[in-house]
C-alpha positions in Angstrom: -39.2 0.5 -45.5 -42.2 2.0 -42.7 -40.1 3.0 -39.5 -42.0 1.6 -36.4 -41.1 2.5 -33.0 -39.6 -0.5 -31.4 -38.1 -0.9 -27.6 -35.0 -2.6 -26.0 -35.0 -3.4 -22.7 -38.0 -1.1 -21.7 -36.6 1.9 -23.5 -38.2 3.2 -26.8 -36.1 4.6 -29.7 -36.8 4.6 -33.3 -36.6 1.8 -35.5 -34.2 3.3 -37.7 -31.7 4.4 -34.9 -29.0 1.9 -36.4 -28.8 4.3 -39.2 -27.0 6.5 -36.8 -24.7 4.1 -35.1 -21.9 5.8 -37.1 -22.8 9.6 -36.1 -23.3 8.1 -32.5 -19.9 6.2 -32.0 -18.0 9.3 -33.7 -19.7 11.8 -30.9 -18.6 9.3 -28.2 -15.4 8.7 -29.3 -15.1 13.1 -29.4 -16.5 13.1 -25.7 -13.8 10.6 -24.6 -11.0 12.7 -26.1 -12.2 15.7 -25.1 -12.6 14.5 -21.6 -16.3 16.1 -21.4 -18.9 13.9 -19.9 -18.9 10.8 -18.8 -17.9 7.3 -20.8 -21.2 4.9 -21.0 -20.3 1.7 -19.4 -19.7 -1.1 -22.3 -21.6 -4.2 -21.9 -19.3 -7.6 -21.5 -19.6 -11.3 -21.4 -18.1 -13.7 -19.3 -17.9 -17.3 -19.2 -16.1 -20.4 -18.3 -16.5 -22.8 -20.4 -14.6 -26.3 -19.5 -15.3 -29.8 -18.9 -19.1 -30.4 -18.5 -20.1 -27.0 -18.3 -19.1 -26.4 -21.8 -22.1 -28.4 -23.0 -25.3 -26.3 -23.0 -28.9 -27.2 -23.7 -31.2 -25.4 -25.7 -33.1 -24.2 -22.6 -29.5 -23.0 -21.3 -29.1 -21.1 -24.5 -32.8 -19.9 -24.2 -32.0 -18.7 -20.8 -29.1 -16.3 -22.6 -31.0 -15.1 -25.5 -34.4 -14.2 -23.2 -32.0 -12.2 -20.6 -30.1 -10.4 -23.6 -33.3 -9.2 -25.1 -35.7 -8.4 -22.5 -33.4 -7.8 -19.6 -34.0 -7.5 -15.7 -36.9 -5.0 -16.9 -39.0 -7.9 -17.6 -38.0 -10.3 -15.2 -35.6 -12.4 -17.0 -32.4 -13.8 -14.9 -29.0 -13.6 -15.5 -28.2 -17.1 -17.4 -26.8 -19.5 -15.2 -23.6 -20.7 -17.0 -22.7 -17.4 -18.3 -22.6 -13.7 -17.5 -23.8 -10.4 -18.7 -22.8 -7.0 -17.0 -24.6 -4.1 -18.3 -26.8 -5.7 -20.2 -29.0 -2.5 -20.7 -26.3 -1.2 -22.7 -26.4 -3.7 -25.2 -27.4 -2.6 -29.1 -29.0 -5.6 -30.0 -28.8 -9.6 -30.2 -28.1 -11.3 -33.6 -28.4 -15.1 -33.7 -26.6 -16.9 -36.9 -28.1 -20.0 -37.9 -26.3 -22.5 -39.5 -28.5 -25.3 -40.8 -27.5 -28.6 -41.4 -24.2 -28.2 -39.9 -22.5 -29.5 -36.4 -19.4 -29.5 -34.7 -17.9 -31.8 -36.7 -18.2 -29.5 -39.7 -16.3 -26.7 -38.2 -13.2 -29.1 -37.1 -13.3 -30.5 -40.3 -13.2 -27.2 -41.8 -11.4 -25.1 -39.1 -8.9 -23.7 -41.4 -11.5 -22.8 -44.0 -13.3 -21.1 -40.9 -10.3 -18.7 -40.6 -12.8 -15.1 -40.0 -15.5 -17.3 -37.8 -12.7 -18.8 -35.4 -11.1 -15.3 -35.1 -14.2 -13.1 -34.3 -15.8 -14.7 -30.8 -13.5 -16.0 -27.9 -16.6 -18.1 -25.7 -17.7 -21.4 -27.2 -19.7 -23.9 -26.2 -21.2 -27.9 -27.1 -24.7 -27.5 -28.1 -27.0 -30.3 -27.3 -28.1 -31.6 -31.0 -31.7 -31.1 -31.9 -34.0 -31.9 -34.8 -35.6 -28.7 -34.9 -33.5 -26.2 -33.0 -35.6 -22.8 -34.0 -38.6 -24.7 -32.7 -38.1 -23.8 -28.8 -37.8 -20.4 -29.7 -41.3 -20.2 -31.5 -43.0 -22.7 -28.4 -44.0 -25.9 -28.4 -47.4 -25.7 -29.9 -46.1 -23.7 -32.8 -46.4 -24.8 -36.6 -44.4 -23.5 -39.4 -46.4 -22.8 -42.1 -45.9 -22.1 -45.8 -45.2 -18.3 -46.3 -48.3 -16.1 -47.8 -48.0 -16.3 -52.0 -49.0 -12.9 -52.0 -45.6 -11.9 -50.7 -44.3 -13.6 -54.0 -43.3 -16.9 -52.4 -45.0 -20.1 -53.3 -44.0 -22.5 -50.8 -46.5 -25.3 -49.9 -47.1 -27.4 -47.1 -45.0 -30.3 -48.7 -41.9 -28.1 -48.8 -41.8 -28.0 -44.9 -39.1 -29.3 -43.1 -39.9 -32.9 -42.1 -40.0 -33.6 -38.6 -38.3 -36.3 -36.8 -40.0 -37.7 -33.9 -38.1 -37.6 -30.7 -38.7 -41.3 -30.1 -36.7 -42.0 -33.5 -34.1 -39.5 -32.4 -33.5 -41.4 -29.1 -30.3 -43.2 -29.0 -31.9 -46.2 -27.6 -34.3 -46.5 -30.3 -31.3 -46.0 -32.7 -29.4 -48.8 -31.2 -32.0 -51.6 -30.3 -34.9 -50.6 -32.4 -38.3 -50.5 -30.8 -39.6 -54.0 -30.2 -38.9 -56.1 -27.2 -36.2 -58.6 -27.2 -35.0 -61.2 -25.4 -31.8 -61.0 -23.1 -29.0 -62.2 -25.8 -29.9 -59.3 -27.3 -28.4 -57.1 -25.0 -25.6 -58.9 -24.0 -22.1 -57.3 -25.2 -20.6 -58.4 -28.4 -17.2 -59.7 -28.0 -16.2 -56.3 -30.0 -18.1 -54.3 -27.8 -16.5 -55.8 -24.7 -12.8 -55.1 -26.3 -13.9 -51.5 -26.9 -15.3 -51.0 -23.2 -12.0 -52.4 -21.7 -13.6 -55.8 -20.8 -11.2 -58.9 -19.7 -10.8 -60.9 -22.5 -9.7 -64.8 -22.5 -6.2 -64.5 -24.4 -5.6 -61.0 -24.6 -2.0 -59.9 -23.5 -3.3 -57.6 -20.5 -5.5 -60.5 -18.8 -2.6 -63.1 -17.9 -3.4 -64.8 -14.6 -6.9 -63.9 -14.6 -9.4 -66.2 -13.8 -12.1 -67.6 -16.2 -15.6 -68.3 -14.3 -16.1 -71.3 -17.2 -19.4 -70.3 -18.0 -19.2 -71.4 -21.2 -22.6 -73.1 -22.1 -24.8 -70.9 -24.9 -26.9 -68.4 -23.5 -30.6 -68.4 -24.1 -33.3 -65.7 -23.4 -34.0 -67.7 -20.1 -30.6 -67.8 -19.2 -30.2 -66.8 -15.3 -29.3 -63.3 -14.4 -26.6 -62.2 -11.7 -26.0 -58.9 -10.6 -22.4 -57.8 -9.8 -20.7 -55.3 -7.8 -17.3 -54.4 -6.1 -15.9 -51.9 -4.2 -12.4 -50.5 -4.3 -9.8 -49.2 -2.4 -6.4 -47.9 -4.0 -3.5 -49.8 -3.3 0.5 -49.4 -4.3 -0.6 -51.7 -6.7 -3.9 -49.6 -7.9 -7.5 -50.2 -7.8 -7.8 -53.5 -5.5 -11.0 -55.3 -4.5 -12.1 -54.9 -0.8 -15.7 -56.2 -0.9 -17.5 -58.0 -3.5 -21.6 -58.4 -3.8 -23.5 -61.1 -5.9 -27.9 -61.2 -6.3 -29.7 -63.6 -8.2 -32.5 -62.9 -10.3 -34.7 -62.8 -7.4 -32.5 -60.2 -5.6 -31.3 -62.5 -2.8 -27.9 -61.8 -2.0 -25.7 -64.5 -2.8 -22.2 -63.0 -1.7 -21.1 -59.9 0.2 -17.8 -60.2 1.4 -14.7 -58.3 2.6 -11.6 -59.1 0.8 -8.0 -58.1 2.2 -6.2 -56.9 -0.6 -2.4 -58.3 -1.3 -0.7 -54.8 -1.4 -0.6 -52.3 1.5 -3.8 -49.7 1.0 -2.8 -45.9 0.3 -6.4 -44.5 0.3 -9.1 -46.5 1.6 -12.0 -44.5 -0.6 -14.5 -44.6 2.7 -16.7 -42.2 1.2 -17.1 -44.2 -1.7 -16.3 -47.6 -0.8 -17.7 -47.5 2.8 -14.4 -49.3 3.6 -12.1 -48.6 6.9 -9.2 -49.6 8.2 -10.9 -51.0 11.1 -13.1 -53.5 9.1 -10.3 -55.2 7.2 -8.0 -56.0 9.9 -10.2 -59.1 11.1 -10.7 -60.2 7.4 -8.5 -63.1 6.1 -10.6 -63.4 2.5 -8.4 -63.1 -0.1 -8.9 -62.4 -3.7 -8.0 -65.8 -4.9 -11.2 -67.4 -2.1 -13.6 -64.7 -3.6 -12.7 -66.3 -7.4 -13.3 -69.9 -6.3 -16.5 -68.8 -4.6 -17.7 -66.8 -7.4 -17.1 -70.1 -9.8 -19.1 -72.6 -7.6 -21.8 -70.1 -7.6 -22.2 -69.0 -11.0 -24.3 -71.6 -13.6 -22.4 -72.4 -16.7 -25.0 -70.1 -18.7 -24.8 -67.2 -16.1 -25.1 -64.1 -17.7 -23.4 -61.3 -15.1 -25.0 -57.9 -15.0 -23.7 -54.7 -13.8 -22.9 -50.8 -13.9 -19.6 -50.1 -16.1 -18.8 -54.2 -14.7 -15.6 -53.9 -16.9 -13.7 -52.3 -13.8 -15.5 -55.0 -11.5 -14.3 -58.0 -13.6 -10.8 -56.3 -13.7 -10.6 -55.6 -10.5 -11.8 -59.1 -9.7 -9.0 -60.8 -12.3 -11.9 -62.7 -13.6 -13.1 -63.4 -17.2 -16.8 -64.0 -18.2 -18.1 -64.1 -21.4 -21.6 -62.9 -21.2 -22.5 -59.6 -20.1 -25.1 -56.9 -19.6 -23.8 -53.5 -18.7 -26.1 -50.8 -17.7 -24.1 -48.1 -18.3 -24.1 -49.1 -22.0 -27.6 -50.5 -22.0 -29.3 -47.1 -21.2 -27.9 -45.6 -24.3 -26.9 -41.6 -24.5 -25.0 -39.8 -27.5 -21.8 -39.6 -27.8 -20.5 -41.9 -25.4 -21.8 -40.5 -22.3 -23.2 -42.7 -19.7 -26.0 -41.8 -16.6 -24.7 -42.8 -13.2 -26.5 -45.6 -12.0 -27.7 -43.4 -9.1 -29.5 -41.7 -11.2 -30.8 -44.4 -13.1 -32.6 -46.5 -9.8 -34.3 -42.9 -8.8 -35.5 -42.4 -12.6 -36.3 -45.9 -13.7 -37.0 -47.7 -10.5 -38.1 -45.0 -8.2 -35.4 -46.2 -5.9 -32.7 -44.1 -3.6 -29.6 -45.8 -3.3 -26.1 -44.5 -2.3 -27.5 -42.0 -0.1 -25.3 -39.7 1.7 -26.4 -40.4 5.1 -24.7 -44.0 4.4 -20.9 -44.5 4.9 -19.6 -45.1 1.1 -21.7 -47.3 -1.4 -23.3 -50.9 -0.4 -22.2 -53.2 -3.7 -25.5 -55.2 -2.5 -27.5 -52.3 -3.3 -26.0 -51.4 -6.5 -25.9 -54.8 -7.6 -29.4 -55.3 -7.0 -30.1 -51.7 -8.4 -28.5 -52.9 -11.9 -30.2 -56.2 -12.4 -33.4 -54.5 -11.6 -32.6 -51.9 -14.3 -31.5 -54.6 -16.9 -34.6 -56.6 -16.1 -36.9 -53.4 -16.5 -35.1 -53.0 -19.9 -36.2 -56.5 -21.1 -39.3 -56.5 -20.2 -40.6 -53.3 -20.9 -38.5 -52.9 -24.0 -36.5 -50.0 -25.6 -39.7 -48.1 -26.8 -41.0 -47.7 -23.1 -37.6 -46.6 -22.0 -37.4 -44.2 -24.5 -40.4 -42.5 -23.2 -39.3 -42.2 -19.9 -37.3 -39.3 -21.3 -34.1 -39.7 -19.1 -32.4 -36.9 -20.5 -34.7 -34.0 -19.6 -35.0 -36.1 -16.4 -31.6 -35.5 -15.8 -31.5 -32.0 -16.7 -34.0 -31.5 -14.3 -32.6 -33.2 -11.6 -29.4 -31.0 -11.9 -30.9 -28.2 -11.9 -32.8 -29.1 -8.7 -29.5 -29.9 -7.0 -27.9 -26.9 -8.2 -30.5 -24.9 -7.2 -30.6 -26.1 -3.3 -27.0 -25.1 -3.4 -27.2 -22.0 -4.7 -26.5 -19.9 -1.7 -23.0 -21.4 -1.7 -21.0 -19.0 -3.7 -17.6 -19.0 -5.2 -14.5 -17.4 -3.7 -13.2 -14.8 -6.2 -9.7 -15.3 -7.5 -8.0 -18.6 -8.3 -10.2 -21.3 -8.2 -10.9 -24.4 -9.3 -14.1 -23.6 -12.1 -17.4 -25.4 -10.6 -20.0 -23.9 -12.7 -23.8 -23.6 -11.5 -26.8 -24.5 -13.3 -29.5 -22.5 -12.0 -32.8 -23.7 -12.5 -34.6 -22.3 -15.4 -38.1 -20.5 -15.1 -39.3 -20.8 -18.7 -42.5 -19.3 -19.6 -45.6 -21.3 -21.8 -45.6 -18.4 -24.2 -42.9 -18.6 -27.2 -39.6 -16.4 -27.1 -40.9 -14.4 -30.3 -44.5 -13.8 -28.6 -42.0 -12.5 -25.5 -40.5 -9.9 -27.5 -43.6 -8.7 -29.4 -45.2 -8.0 -25.9 -42.3 -5.8 -24.9 -42.8 -3.8 -28.4 -39.7 -5.3 -30.3 -40.5 -7.1 -33.2 -37.7 -9.8 -34.0 -36.3 -10.4 -37.4 -36.4 -13.8 -39.1 -34.4 -14.1 -42.4 -33.6 -17.6 -44.0 -35.5 -20.9 -43.8 -38.2 -19.5 -41.6 -39.2 -16.1 -41.6 -42.4 -14.0 -40.0 -45.4 -12.6 -41.5 -48.4 -11.0 -39.5 -49.8 -14.6 -38.2 -46.3 -15.9 -36.9 -43.0 -18.4 -38.3 -43.7 -19.8 -42.0 -41.7 -21.1 -44.3 -39.5 -19.4 -46.8 -39.3 -19.9 -50.5 -36.3 -23.0 -50.4 -34.7 -21.4 -53.7 -33.8 -18.3 -51.5 -30.0 -18.4 -51.7 -27.4 -17.5 -48.9 -26.3 -14.8 -50.9 -29.6 -13.5 -51.0 -30.3 -14.0 -47.3 -27.1 -11.7 -46.9 -27.9 -8.8 -49.0 -31.3 -8.6 -46.9 -29.7 -9.2 -43.6 -27.2 -6.4 -44.5 -30.3 -3.9 -44.9 -32.6 -5.2 -42.1 -30.5 -6.4 -39.4 -29.6 -2.6 -38.2 -32.8 -2.0 -37.8 -33.9 -4.7 -35.5 -33.1 -5.2 -31.8 -33.5 -8.8 -32.2 -32.5 -11.2 -35.6 -31.9 -14.6 -36.4 -30.3 -15.1 -39.5 -30.3 -18.3 -41.2 -27.9 -19.9 -43.6 -28.3 -23.7 -45.2 -25.8 -26.0 -46.7 -28.8 -27.5 -48.7 -30.5 -31.1 -47.7 -28.2 -32.7 -49.9 -25.0 -32.0 -47.3 -26.9 -33.7 -44.7 -26.9 -37.2 -46.4 -26.0 -39.9 -44.2 -23.0 -41.5 -46.4 -21.5 -38.0 -46.6 -21.9 -37.4 -42.9 -20.3 -40.7 -42.3 -17.1 -39.7 -44.5 -16.8 -36.7 -42.7 -17.0 -38.0 -39.5 -14.6 -41.0 -40.5 -12.0 -38.2 -41.9 -12.3 -36.4 -38.9 -11.6 -39.3 -36.7 -8.7 -40.8 -38.3 -7.1 -37.2 -38.4 -7.8 -36.6 -34.9 -6.2 -40.2 -34.2 -3.0 -39.3 -36.2 -2.7 -36.3 -34.0 -2.7 -37.9 -31.0 -0.6 -40.7 -32.3 3.0 -40.3 -32.1 6.2 -42.7 -33.1 9.2 -42.9 -31.1 12.5 -44.8 -31.4 14.7 -46.9 -32.6 15.3 -48.3 -29.2 17.7 -51.1 -28.3 16.4 -55.0 -28.7 16.3 -55.6 -25.0 14.6 -52.0 -24.1 12.4 -51.0 -20.7 9.2 -50.4 -22.1 8.3 -49.5 -18.7 10.8 -46.8 -18.7 9.4 -45.2 -22.0 5.6 -45.3 -21.1 7.1 -43.5 -17.7 8.9 -40.9 -20.2 5.9 -40.2 -22.4 3.3 -40.5 -19.6 5.1 -37.2 -18.4 3.9 -35.4 -21.2 0.1 -36.6 -20.7 -2.6 -39.1 -20.2 -1.9 -42.3 -22.5 -4.8 -44.2 -24.3 -2.3 -46.9 -26.0 1.1 -47.8 -26.1 2.4 -50.3 -28.4 5.7 -51.9 -29.5 6.1 -51.9 -33.4 8.2 -55.0 -34.9 8.3 -54.6 -38.0 11.0 -52.2 -38.6 14.7 -53.2 -38.4 14.9 -52.0 -35.1 11.7 -51.8 -32.5 9.6 -48.5 -32.4 6.8 -47.7 -30.1 3.6 -46.2 -31.4 2.0 -43.9 -28.4 -1.5 -42.6 -28.8 -2.2 -39.7 -26.3 -5.9 -38.7 -25.1 -5.3 -35.1 -25.4 -3.6 -32.9 -28.1 -1.4 -31.1 -25.8 0.6 -34.4 -24.6 1.3 -35.4 -28.4 2.8 -31.9 -29.5 4.6 -31.9 -25.9 6.1 -35.4 -26.6 7.1 -34.2 -30.4 8.6 -31.2 -28.8 10.2 -32.1 -25.3 11.3 -35.7 -26.6 12.7 -35.6 -30.0 16.5 -36.4 -30.0 16.4 -37.1 -26.5 17.8 -40.0 -24.9 14.8 -42.7 -23.5 15.5 -46.0 -22.5 19.3 -45.9 -23.0 18.6 -44.5 -26.9 18.6 -41.2 -28.4 15.1 -41.4 -30.4 13.4 -39.8 -32.8 9.8 -38.8 -31.9 7.6 -37.9 -35.2 4.0 -38.1 -35.9 2.4 -40.5 -38.7 2.8 -39.5 -42.1 0.0 -39.3 -44.3 -1.1 -37.0 -46.9 -3.8 -35.6 -44.1 -1.3 -34.9 -41.9 0.4 -32.9 -44.3 -1.1 -29.5 -42.7 -0.8 -30.8 -38.9 1.8 -27.8 -38.0 -0.4 -25.2 -39.6 -3.4 -26.7 -38.1 -1.3 -26.9 -34.6 -0.3 -23.4 -35.0 -3.6 -21.9 -36.0 -5.1 -23.6 -32.6 -2.5 -22.4 -30.5 -3.2 -19.0 -31.6 -6.9 -19.5 -31.1 -8.7 -16.9 -29.3 -10.5 -19.4 -27.1 -6.7 -20.6 -25.7 -5.6 -17.1 -25.0 -3.8 -16.9 -21.6 -4.5 -20.7 -21.2 -1.6 -23.2 -20.7 -1.4 -27.0 -20.2 0.5 -28.8 -17.3 1.2 -32.2 -17.6 3.5 -34.8 -15.2 0.9 -34.2 -11.9 0.6 -37.0 -9.7 -2.8 -38.8 -10.0 -3.0 -38.7 -6.0 -3.3 -34.9 -5.9 -6.8 -33.5 -5.1 -8.1 -30.1 -6.8 -7.6 -28.5 -3.6 -3.8 -29.8 -3.4 -3.2 -28.1 -6.9 -5.3 -25.4 -6.1 -2.6 -24.8 -3.4 0.5 -25.4 -5.5 -0.4 -23.0 -8.1 -2.0 -20.3 -6.1 1.3 -18.2 -6.3 1.3 -17.9 -10.3 0.2 -14.5 -10.6 -3.2 -13.5 -12.4 -4.5 -17.2 -12.4 -8.3 -17.4 -13.0 -9.1 -20.7 -13.1 -7.6 -24.1 -12.6 -9.7 -26.9 -14.8 -8.9 -30.9 -14.1 -9.9 -33.0 -16.7 -11.7 -36.1 -15.9 -12.1 -39.4 -17.9 -15.9 -39.3 -18.9 -15.8 -43.0 -18.4 -14.3 -43.4 -15.1 -14.9 -40.3 -13.5 -10.9 -40.2 -12.5 -8.5 -37.1 -13.2 -6.3 -37.4 -15.4 -2.3 -36.4 -15.2 -3.3 -32.9 -16.7 -4.5 -29.5 -16.4 -5.2 -26.6 -18.1 -4.4 -22.8 -15.8 -6.5 -20.0 -17.6 -4.9 -16.3 -16.6 -6.5 -13.1 -16.7 -3.7 -11.6 -18.8 -1.8 -13.5 -21.7 1.6 -12.4 -20.6 0.9 -13.8 -16.9 0.4 -17.1 -19.2 3.6 -17.0 -20.9 5.4 -15.8 -17.4 4.0 -18.9 -15.9 5.1 -21.2 -18.6 8.7 -20.4 -18.0 8.2 -20.9 -13.9 6.3 -24.3 -14.5 8.5 -25.9 -17.1 10.8 -27.6 -14.8 9.3 -27.5 -11.6 8.9 -30.3 -9.5 5.8 -30.8 -7.4 5.6 -33.7 -5.2 8.5 -35.5 -6.5 7.1 -35.4 -10.0 8.5 -33.1 -12.7 6.3 -30.8 -14.7 6.3 -30.1 -18.1 4.0 -27.2 -20.3 3.1 -25.5 -23.2 0.3 -23.2 -24.5 -3.2 -24.7 -24.8 -4.7 -26.1 -27.9 -7.9 -27.5 -27.0 -8.7 -26.2 -23.5 -12.7 -26.0 -23.5 -15.1 -27.5 -25.2 -12.7 -29.2 -28.0 -10.6 -30.9 -25.1 -14.3 -33.2 -24.2 -15.3 -33.3 -28.1 -12.0 -35.2 -28.9 -12.6 -37.4 -26.1 -16.1 -38.1 -27.7 -14.8 -38.7 -31.1 -12.0 -41.0 -30.0 -13.9 -43.0 -27.8 -17.3 -43.2 -29.9 -19.2 -46.1 -31.0 -18.2 -46.0 -34.8 -21.9 -45.7 -35.5 -21.5 -42.7 -37.5 -18.5 -43.2 -39.0 -16.8 -46.8 -38.1 -14.2 -47.3 -35.8 -10.9 -45.8 -35.0 -8.4 -47.2 -38.2 -5.5 -46.3 -40.4 -6.2 -46.8 -43.6 -5.8 -44.5 -46.4 -7.7 -41.6 -47.2 -9.3 -41.3 -50.8 -9.2 -38.1 -52.4 -12.5 -35.4 -51.9 -15.4 -36.4 -53.8 -17.0 -33.6 -55.5 -19.9 -33.4 -52.8 -16.8 -32.8 -50.6 -15.1 -30.2 -52.9 -18.3 -28.3 -53.3 -19.3 -28.6 -49.6 -15.6 -27.0 -48.9 -16.5 -23.9 -51.4 -19.8 -23.4 -49.3 -17.8 -23.6 -46.1 -15.6 -20.5 -47.2 -18.4 -18.2 -48.6 -20.5 -19.0 -45.6 -17.3 -17.9 -43.6 -17.4 -14.4 -46.0 -20.8 -14.0 -45.4 -20.3 -14.1 -41.5 -17.1 -11.8 -41.6 -19.5 -9.2 -44.1 -22.3 -9.4 -41.7 -20.5 -9.2 -38.4 -18.9 -6.0 -39.8 -22.2 -4.5 -40.1 -23.5 -4.9 -36.5 -23.4 -2.1 -34.5 -20.7 -1.8 -31.3 -22.2 -3.7 -28.2 -24.2 -6.1 -30.1 -24.5 -9.4 -28.8 -23.5 -12.1 -31.8 -24.1 -15.8 -31.3 -23.3 -17.9 -34.1 -25.1 -22.0 -33.9 -23.9 -24.8 -35.6 -27.2 -26.7 -34.4 -26.0 -30.3 -34.9 -27.8 -33.3 -35.8 -30.2 -35.9 -34.0 -31.5 -37.9 -36.8 -32.2 -41.6 -37.4 -28.9 -41.5 -38.9 -27.0 -40.8 -36.2 -26.2 -37.7 -33.7 -23.9 -35.1 -34.0 -23.4 -32.4 -31.0 -23.8 -28.6 -31.9 -21.3 -25.8 -31.4 -22.1 -22.2 -30.2 -19.5 -19.4 -30.9 -20.8 -16.2 -29.0 -19.2 -12.5 -28.5 -20.0 -8.8 -27.9 -19.0 -6.6 -31.0 -16.0 -4.8 -29.7 -15.8 -6.5 -26.2 -12.5 -5.4 -24.9 -11.4 -6.1 -28.7 -11.9 -10.0 -27.8 -14.7 -10.0 -30.4 -13.2 -7.8 -32.8 -12.6 -9.3 -36.4 
């Protein structure tokens, strides 16, 4: 192979310099042992990927690759979501792309990926893309069949079919492209149950008032916008202001309400309610319920943003609703905020910071107009707005304005800043070649003299690996692509995998406790098990001789903590047994829990439960500040309500400090609440993904259910074998890399007409303090 001169970070070196890597490494070790000459600085990678910050877009990934490959010498800036120290000492950049695979595959085959999960400390959720590599080629790049003179015979018909962005849009997948009447957008009974709407006859709605609007709806039924503001009382969230607007935007009701219970937090910043405002108010909740019943015609359709919370607070049941937080659909259960939608769709500014709290009449009117816009324009026009892109642009602009506000060092609550991206119009590969670097592409797409092209589709992963082992050491930037094959992205197979993962996650989040006495206190049980972490559901099992309780938690650590700390304990007057469901898929549960606990991503991270929800981030930061080497405090939030849960994760600079903290925290009483803690299992992106899987709308695999999982099909067994081979390929490829090479492994995810699955990224610098070494 001819050796050309290439550049890395502006410094010329021979393309074959990788062949002398072993000699250079030996010389470096001799210098260090002899004390002769200063030790070279080693590049390091730092990232705190928690909560929303663990979700990375293609543009942010591009940002990292550009800085890693080009550096400051070529006006590339540090990535906004992570930091590379001593970038100029990087030996190279290697990106491994696993086509047809998503985050779902990584955790379905978590135990099979035994090498991959031990190599990389940093992981992030990747926004799914129909064609990930197109973003590196540039917007106008079209993939061509490779030149037949090179011995490969791809034709244009063999190119990967492009799926239009419109078809991939979650709004189009949910509603189709054609305009429909308003009845097509009202929530079904099942959707209302899933999104916690008050339902007539359900156990949690005893005493709720029915609006008695029971007339059949048509596409000409009247729309009414509704919004409430709540304050926190001794009872919970209670209504303190109610607004109702008609289809013309006229305000029919805008009343202050005095709650029955004592207010413990007015939440003035959001509610706009003050103690002084409520002093002269005599209106109570029953008065408002009566007025709403009189104002609403029998075929009324209520419109609101996350309207379930308003109806729950009003203690009212209404059968026909349009929820704009669900109408403007997003992937994986996420929701747009009302303020953003009002600005992006209607061009209106609401909830301005200059105002004291939210104006419910303004919010009700905005939700109503959003629904009217959606109905009048149709899903296709709404999808063309490209709301996801607008949201990203808005976030970047906001952070750019706040860039001057630097975070303090030491113990801090993680608030990652995402700086604005300045992406060149030229494609990334052109940028590399302009600086003298010749990028290496192997796999599905390769490079010839005229640019990216399709390779021979019959090339096997083993052949790609053999070429990579020879060529990667000679290149400073490489993209190696392995593929499962198109037969493994069939919709029925993906749906089956998704259902099995969701079912197993549900089982791992679920525990059974008992037996209890017939007259046991369920409230006491909920309180005791709630100290282990946030509970999603709690039901009494009555099919047994004595009653048991089935508890499903929101996080894996809570379920494991309950099994470890409450099995054999006395709860509600009975000594109980605590166990997970018994099923074939759960036979390796203990192995999986152990491997998650030992996962490098959870190194130095502990889980703490039993926190009072009234505690703020600042309160917790002060309480935990005495712990040695505390680096980050992460307070998980409910992705729907935005409220924080009664648990947190603490990340320490040293693993031993985390072990010491466990001894201190267990049994620690904070503000009258006894804390429980253990090693983390799913502290980073996995915590968020589990929540999304547990609350997904079931479009990719059906609702959460307890059903018997059948044996693996032939295609699934074959897929398992392929995954094991891929894991071996990555291990061999990683071993051949020079020290100080940045390696990124990407599961691009799926974004097609069949559904959306988020991607996953794993990254590390080889020999980066031992954390990325095998």
